[in-house]
C-alpha positions in Angstrom: 5.0 4.5 -24.5 4.5 8.0 -25.5 2.2 10.4 -23.9 -0.2 12.3 -26.1 0.8 15.6 -24.7 0.0 18.2 -22.1 0.0 22.0 -21.5 2.6 22.0 -18.6 4.9 19.3 -17.5 5.9 20.0 -13.8 9.1 17.9 -12.7 8.6 17.6 -8.9 5.7 16.8 -7.0 6.7 18.7 -3.8 5.0 21.8 -2.5 5.9 24.2 -5.3 5.0 21.6 -8.0 1.6 20.6 -6.9 0.6 23.9 -5.7 1.4 25.2 -9.2 -0.3 22.1 -10.8 -3.5 22.9 -9.0 -3.6 26.4 -10.0 -3.1 25.6 -13.4 -5.6 23.0 -13.6 -8.3 25.3 -12.2 -7.5 27.6 -14.9 -8.2 24.9 -17.3 -5.0 23.6 -18.3 -3.8 20.0 -18.8 -0.9 19.2 -16.5 1.6 16.2 -16.0 3.5 16.2 -12.9 6.3 13.9 -12.9 7.8 12.8 -9.5 10.5 10.5 -8.7 9.1 9.3 -5.3 6.6 6.3 -5.5 4.5 7.8 -2.6 4.3 10.8 -0.2 4.6 8.4 2.6 8.2 9.2 3.3 10.4 11.4 5.5 10.5 15.1 4.9 12.6 17.8 6.7 10.6 21.0 6.0 7.2 20.8 8.1 6.7 24.7 9.3 4.4 26.7 7.4 4.9 30.5 8.0 1.6 32.5 7.9 2.5 33.7 4.2 2.4 30.1 3.2 -0.8 29.5 5.1 -2.5 32.4 3.4 -1.8 30.9 -0.1 -2.9 27.5 0.7 -6.1 28.7 2.5 -6.8 30.7 -0.8 -6.3 27.7 -2.6 -8.8 25.7 -0.6 -6.4 23.1 0.8 -5.3 24.5 4.1 -8.2 23.3 6.0 -8.2 19.4 4.6 -4.3 19.2 5.4 -5.1 20.5 9.0 -7.5 17.8 9.5 -4.9 15.3 8.9 -2.7 16.5 11.9 -0.6 19.2 12.8 0.3 21.7 15.7 0.0 25.4 15.9 3.2 27.3 16.9 2.6 30.7 18.3 6.0 31.8 19.7 9.6 31.8 18.3 12.1 32.3 21.2 16.0 32.7 21.3 17.4 31.3 24.5 20.9 32.7 25.3 22.1 30.8 28.5 19.4 31.2 31.0 17.5 34.3 29.5 15.0 34.4 26.9 16.5 37.2 24.6 13.8 37.3 22.0 10.1 36.2 22.4 8.3 36.7 19.0 4.4 36.3 19.6 2.9 35.4 16.1 -0.7 36.1 17.9 0.2 39.8 17.3 0.1 39.3 13.6 -3.5 39.6 11.6 -5.9 36.7 12.1 -6.6 33.9 11.1 -3.0 33.2 9.9 -1.3 34.6 13.0 0.8 31.3 14.0 3.2 29.0 12.5 1.8 25.4 11.6 3.9 22.5 12.3 2.6 19.8 9.7 3.9 16.6 8.3 4.6 17.7 4.6 2.7 14.4 3.4 -0.3 15.8 4.7 -0.1 19.0 2.5 1.1 17.0 -0.6 -1.7 14.5 -0.1 -4.3 17.1 0.1 -2.8 18.9 -3.2 -2.6 15.6 -5.0 -6.3 14.8 -4.3 -7.3 18.1 -5.4 -5.4 17.8 -8.6 -6.9 14.4 -9.2 -10.4 15.8 -9.3 -9.6 17.4 -12.5 -9.6 15.2 -15.8 -6.6 17.1 -17.1 -4.4 15.8 -14.4 -1.9 13.1 -14.9 0.4 11.9 -12.1 3.7 9.9 -12.7 5.0 8.7 -9.6 8.2 6.9 -9.4 9.5 8.7 -12.7 12.9 10.0 -13.0 13.4 12.6 -15.6 16.3 11.6 -17.9 16.3 14.0 -20.8 14.7 17.1 -22.2 12.8 17.2 -25.3 14.0 20.2 -27.6 12.8 21.5 -30.8 15.0 20.8 -33.9 14.7 24.5 -35.0 15.3 26.6 -32.0 16.4 24.2 -29.3 13.4 25.1 -26.9 12.3 22.7 -24.2 8.9 21.2 -25.3 8.7 18.0 -23.0 10.6 15.7 -20.8 11.7 11.9 -21.0 11.3 10.0 -17.8 12.4 6.5 -16.9 10.2 4.2 -14.9 11.2 0.4 -13.9 13.4 0.0 -17.0 10.7 1.7 -19.4 10.7 5.1 -21.1 8.0 7.6 -21.1 8.1 10.5 -23.3 5.9 13.5 -22.2 5.6 16.2 -24.9 4.6 19.6 -23.4 3.9 23.2 -24.3 6.1 24.2 -21.4 8.2 22.3 -18.6 8.5 23.7 -15.0 11.4 22.3 -13.1 10.1 22.0 -9.5 12.5 19.5 -8.4 14.6 20.9 -5.5 17.8 22.1 -4.6 19.7 19.6 -6.5 17.2 19.9 -9.7 17.9 17.4 -12.5 15.8 19.6 -14.8 18.0 22.6 -14.2 21.3 20.4 -14.9 19.7 18.9 -18.1 18.9 22.5 -19.1 22.8 23.5 -18.8 21.7 26.3 -16.3 24.6 26.9 -13.8 23.7 27.3 -10.1 25.5 29.7 -8.0 26.1 28.2 -4.7 26.8 30.7 -2.0 28.5 29.7 1.3 26.9 32.5 3.2 25.6 30.6 6.3 28.0 29.3 9.0 26.3 26.1 10.0 25.1 22.9 8.8 22.2 20.9 11.0 22.0 17.5 12.2 18.2 16.6 12.5 16.6 13.9 14.6 13.2 13.3 16.2 12.2 12.4 19.9 9.3 11.5 21.6 7.5 14.6 23.1 8.3 15.0 26.8 4.7 16.2 27.4 2.1 18.2 25.8 3.1 20.4 22.7 4.9 23.5 23.7 3.5 25.7 20.9 7.1 27.1 20.4 10.0 27.2 18.2 13.1 27.5 20.4 16.6 28.3 19.6 19.1 27.5 22.4 22.4 29.0 22.6 23.6 27.1 26.0 26.6 25.4 24.3 29.2 25.8 21.5 26.9 24.4 19.0 23.4 25.9 19.4 20.1 23.8 19.2 16.9 24.2 17.7 13.8 22.5 18.9 9.9 22.6 17.8 6.6 20.6 18.2 6.5 18.0 15.4 3.2 15.8 14.7 2.4 13.3 16.0 3.6 13.5 19.6 7.3 14.4 18.8 9.8 17.0 19.0 12.1 17.7 16.2 15.7 18.7 17.2 18.2 20.4 15.0 21.8 20.5 16.5 24.0 22.8 14.5 27.6 22.3 13.4 30.0 24.8 11.9 29.7 24.5 8.0 31.7 21.9 6.6 33.4 20.9 9.6 30.8 18.1 10.3 33.4 15.3 11.0 35.6 17.4 12.9 33.2 18.7 15.4 31.5 15.4 15.9 34.8 13.6 16.6 33.3 12.5 19.8 30.7 10.4 18.3 27.0 10.4 18.9 27.9 10.9 22.9 28.8 14.4 21.9 25.1 15.2 20.3 23.7 13.5 23.3 25.7 15.7 25.7 24.8 18.8 23.7 21.1 18.1 24.1 21.5 17.3 27.6 23.0 20.8 28.3 20.1 22.8 26.2 17.0 20.4 26.9 17.8 18.5 30.0 14.0 17.4 29.8 14.9 15.3 26.8 18.3 13.8 28.0 16.9 10.5 28.8 15.0 10.4 25.3 17.9 11.2 23.4 20.1 8.5 25.2 17.6 6.0 24.2 17.0 7.2 20.6 20.4 8.3 19.3 22.4 5.5 19.4 24.4 5.6 16.0 24.9 8.2 13.1 22.2 6.4 11.2 19.6 8.0 13.6 20.6 11.5 12.5 20.3 13.1 9.2 22.7 15.8 8.1 21.7 18.8 6.2 24.2 20.4 4.2 23.2 24.4 4.7 23.8 26.8 1.8 22.5 29.4 -0.3 22.1 29.1 -4.1 20.6 31.0 -6.9 20.4 29.7 -10.6 21.9 32.1 -13.1 18.5 32.4 -14.7 14.9 31.0 -14.0 13.8 30.8 -17.5 14.8 29.2 -20.9 12.5 28.9 -24.1 9.9 26.5 -22.8 11.3 26.2 -19.2 10.6 27.7 -16.1 12.4 26.8 -12.7 10.7 27.5 -9.3 11.3 26.8 -5.6 14.5 25.3 -4.7 15.4 24.6 -8.4 15.8 28.4 -8.7 16.9 29.3 -5.3 18.0 27.7 -2.2 17.8 28.9 1.2 18.7 28.0 4.9 15.9 26.1 7.1 16.3 29.1 9.5 13.2 31.1 9.6 11.3 28.2 8.0 11.1 29.7 4.6 11.0 26.7 2.2 7.6 25.8 1.9 6.7 29.4 2.3 8.6 30.4 -0.7 7.6 27.5 -2.7 3.9 28.0 -2.6 4.3 31.7 -3.2 6.5 31.0 -6.1 3.7 28.8 -7.4 0.9 31.7 -7.0 3.5 34.1 -8.9 4.2 31.7 -11.7 0.7 30.9 -12.2 -0.8 33.8 -14.0 2.5 34.1 -15.9 2.2 30.9 -17.4 -1.3 30.9 -18.3 -0.7 34.2 -20.1 2.2 32.9 -22.0 0.3 29.9 -23.1 -2.6 32.0 -24.3 -0.3 34.2 -26.2 1.5 30.8 -27.5 4.9 32.5 -26.4 6.7 30.5 -23.9 10.0 32.1 -25.0 12.9 32.7 -22.3 12.2 36.6 -22.2 8.2 35.8 -21.6 8.8 33.4 -18.9 11.7 35.4 -17.5 8.8 37.7 -16.1 8.6 35.3 -13.3 12.3 36.2 -12.2 11.6 39.8 -12.8 8.6 39.9 -10.5 9.8 37.4 -7.7 13.7 38.1 -7.7 13.6 41.1 -5.4 11.5 39.0 -2.8 13.9 36.1 -2.8 16.9 38.5 -2.4 15.3 40.1 0.6 14.6 36.7 2.3 18.2 35.6 1.7 19.8 38.8 3.1 17.6 38.4 6.2 18.4 34.8 6.6 22.0 35.7 6.6 21.5 38.2 9.1 19.4 35.7 11.4 22.2 33.1 10.8 25.1 35.6 12.1 22.9 37.0 14.8 21.5 33.9 16.7 24.2 31.4 16.0 27.4 33.4 15.8 29.9 32.7 18.5 32.2 35.1 20.3 32.1 37.9 22.7 31.1 40.6 20.5 28.1 38.5 19.0 27.1 37.6 22.5 27.1 41.3 23.8 25.1 42.2 20.8 22.5 39.6 20.3 20.1 40.6 23.3 20.2 44.3 22.2 19.7 43.3 18.3 16.8 41.2 19.7 15.3 44.1 21.6 15.4 46.3 18.6 13.6 43.7 16.5 10.9 43.1 19.3 10.0 46.6 20.4 10.5 49.0 17.6 8.5 49.9 14.4 11.4 48.5 12.3 11.2 45.3 14.0 7.6 44.9 13.5 8.1 45.6 9.7 10.8 43.0 9.5 8.6 40.6 11.4 5.7 41.0 8.9 7.9 40.8 5.9 9.5 37.4 7.1 6.3 35.8 8.3 3.8 37.1 5.8 5.9 37.4 2.6 4.9 39.8 0.0 1.4 40.7 0.7 0.7 41.3 -3.2 1.4 37.5 -3.9 -2.2 36.0 -4.0 -4.0 33.0 -5.8 -5.5 34.4 -8.9 -8.8 32.3 -9.4 -9.7 34.7 -12.5 -6.9 33.6 -14.7 -8.2 31.2 -17.4 -6.5 29.4 -20.3 -8.3 30.6 -23.7 -6.5 28.3 -26.1 -7.6 24.6 -26.6 -6.1 22.7 -23.8 -4.2 19.4 -24.5 -6.0 16.3 -23.7 -3.5 14.7 -21.5 -5.1 11.4 -22.2 
């Protein structure tokens, strides 16, 4: 079966892909989203939205609907070293109304985005489809669509432009032959698991440094707490030689109120999910007819909850660039490369700060322990710290939704 064509084929129905799809649809473009998962009802890791991401989703008109599906406001970020709270960041000091973090199941955000996309005649959503090839022009080799596989059948999706928004292990990026430079800049991997909440939501994200392997904990909707136990990067098997009992002991030291719950719930390695933490950046984010956004273009640590934040901001930046390129009938690499030129500096700044966070909050050793409270105090009580906090939480203030951008050329029918 052949698809009759679309303006933009977005590969990946995550926060980056669906945010961009909705923005393009509202500008009058026809959009096909190709997503390998069959539904949004599955387990996700990223579920915290920073104020900068909240702002974009609010401007897009989807935040309120997503929140009605359920979530928790988190107003404080704390670093606990032994028995001392050495950093206590109060998000309520930021400008309202986005002066908090939001812990929300990612499926709530994606479901809301999907419903809004489905309101547009130009939208087509291919769930359960895996991209297997890129369609290229015979003359220039430019990308002009994708081939996807679904239950043994092949679907061809011609498009004026393809956007790879399919995550850190992007198939689109690999098919395009774009190298991805992995950077081993983080010292920890993370073992994630979920426990029933011990009481009412705390309203906090907390990092505990009571043991050799620090713990991260935050409220997770509904009635749960998400725990991340950090282990030295690449040394998972070595450090966890004591079995799951070692994980239970670490939680009992840092979070004694959850000791009984973890003893009941964490019984085997299948109860935990290992996240390989690394940084990466694609050598280029654009080719002729192809653009990479989100984790497909740049991969980050979960520290600082920047994943969804950066994804939706990427979509907001890419949106007017793509519409202008379609209007001018120029989707060449240089034209689409405007996205990397505009966005690259912001992404590099986030990466540098995450590396600093990783070494400052999780590093072991006497010198790190001596400096940590002093650095935390600097960040909490000086103008420099205030500027850093605003940059990390709000992102680039110039990134915003552009409702004025319109597609002038005749859109594809997508039917």
